[in-house]
N, C-alpha and C positions, 0 to 999 in steps of 0.2 A: 504494500500500500504506500509506504514511504517513497519507494522508487517511482511509482506512478505519479505521486504528488511532486517529486523533484523534477521529473521529466516534464510534467505539466507546467511547472513554474518556469523552466527553461524555455519551453515553447511560448509561453505568454510573453516573457521578456524579449525573446527573439522576434516575435510577431510585432510587439510594440516598437522595437528598434526598426524593423523593416518598414512598418507603416510610417514612422516619423521620417525616415530617409526617402520615402517614395511618395510624398504627398501629391505632387502633380501627376505622377504616373497613376496613382490610385484614382484620382479624379477622372482621368481619361479612360482607364482600362478596367476599373473595378478592383476587386480583391486579388492580390498577387497569387499566382498558382501555388507557390510553396505553402501559403497559409491555407488555401482551399484544400490542398492535399492533406494537411494536418487535420483540419476540421472534418473531412470526410473519411478519415482513417477508421477502420472497424473498431479499433481500441476505444474510440470515443463515440460509439454508436448511441449511447444513452446520454451523451452530453448535450448541453444547450448553450450555444455561443451568443455573445453579445459584443459588438464592436462599434465604437464611435470614435471617429477621427475628425478633429476640428483644426482649422488653421488658427494658431495662437494669436495672430495679429488681428484677423478680421472676424474670427468666431464662426466663419463659414464651415458648414458640415461638408467634409471632403468624402467621407464614406461612413455608412451606417449599416449595421446588421442587427436587427431586433432591438434597436435602441429604445423602443417604447414598451418593451416587456420588463416585467419585474423578475429579479433574480434573487436567490437566496445568497446572502453574503458568504464569501469564501474565505480562505485562509488569509488573504490580504487584509480583510477587515480585522481579523484577530491580531494582526501586528499593531494596528492602531490602539486596540483595547489593551494589549500588553504594554505598549509604550506609555499610555495614560496611567495604567496601574503602577508601573515602575516610577513614573514621575511623581505621582501623588503619594505613594506609600514607601518607596525605596526598595532596594534589592533584598534587604534583610527582613522585610515584613512577612509574617506568617498569619494566614487566616486561621481562625479558630472556629471549629464546627462543634457546637454543643450537641450532645446526645442525651435525650431524655427517655425515661421509661415509666411505664405504669405496671405495677405488679412485680412478681418475682421473675428473675432472669436465670435460666438454667444454662450452665456452660457445657 
């Protein structure tokens, strides 16, 4: 599972880099074949992709794929949550989880 997640992260980063480098090509020709090949790979047959590429200066949408669909947050969102937690609580903070019981507990 971790290997698939690592491969997916590399693919996402590579796709982002390719999309940033090929903005005008993207506007003219659609999604680069390398990215289409990844999206259509049988390994990702149950995956749902969303891509939005905008020109940073004009805000013009250069390419979009399912940009109006809602997605479940992925591991990237967890990075923001982790960073906020580290910033607020520090690296040595330990959460305490109280455990309560009613009645007798047999071990």
